[in-house]
N, C-alpha and C positions, 0 to 999 in steps of 0.2 A: 327390252328392245325399245328404242326411242321412236316416237311418233314421226311420221313424215311431216315435212314443213307445212304442206297444204292442210293437213289435219289440225295442226296447231293454229294456223291462221283462221280456219273455219270456226274453231272453238274460242278464239280470242273475243272477249266482249267488245273491244274497240272495233274489230272488224264487223261484228253484228250491228253495232251502233252506226258505223259508216254506211253499211248497206241500207239500213233502215232509213237514216236521214236522207241519203242521196236519192233513194227511190221515192220517198214522200215528197221531197222538193221537186224532183223531175216531174212527177205526176201532177203536182200543183201547177207548175208552170205550163205543162202540156194542156191541162184542162182550161187554164186561162186563155191560152192561144186558140185552142179549139172553140172555145166559147165566142171569142171575137170573130173568128172565121165564120162560125155558124150564124152569128148575128148579121154579118155582112151578106152572106148568101141569102138569109131570110129577107133582108132589105131588098136585095136584087129581085127575089121572087115576088114579094108582096108589095113593094113600094118602088117600082122601077121609075115611075114618074117623078117621085121625090128625089131620087138619086140623079136623075137626068136633068134636074133643074139647074140652070146656070147659076154660078155664085153671084154674079152681078149682071145687070142689064147689058146685053150685047156680048157677054163673055162666052168663049167656047169652052171654058173650064166649068165642069159640072160639079155638084156636091160629091159625086162618087169618086172623083179623082183624088181629092185630098184624103178622103176616108180610106181609099185603097192604099195610098202611099203611107198613111198613118198605120195601117195594118202591117205593112212591110216593116216600117220602122219599129213598131212594137215587137215584132219577132226578133229584130236585132237587139233591142233593149233587153228582152227576156233572156236571150242568149248571153248577153253581157252580164246580167245579174247571176246567171248560173255559173259562168266562168269565174266571176269575182268570188262567189262562195266556194267554188271548187278549189280555187287557188289559195283560199284561206283556211276555212274550217275543215274541209275534206282532206286537204293536203296534210294538215296537222294530225288528223286521225290516221292517215296513211303512214306517216312517219312513226307514230306510236306503234302501229302494227309491225312495221319493218324492224324497229328496234326490239320489240318483244320477241320476234322470231329469231333474230340474229343473236340474241343473248342466251 
């Protein structure tokens, strides 16, 4: 009797490689983002005066504003990096898995 498709997929080395690479990459990006957020929160907790210092004399924009905006932009950038890799390398592995199951 033939194995169900999901069993063949689970045993496929390409599937195991895909899961491994995708998890490792997602965790790496998550750790980077969490580290940046943690650093920002620690700055807020331990150096609020430094963050509250205006960028220039008489300015209402403090150091914390561009750092916060940079943090948000960094999250978009990391998401873009993940999508770029997912649409390239991860999609190729996915196609190999589908072709292997269909044949």
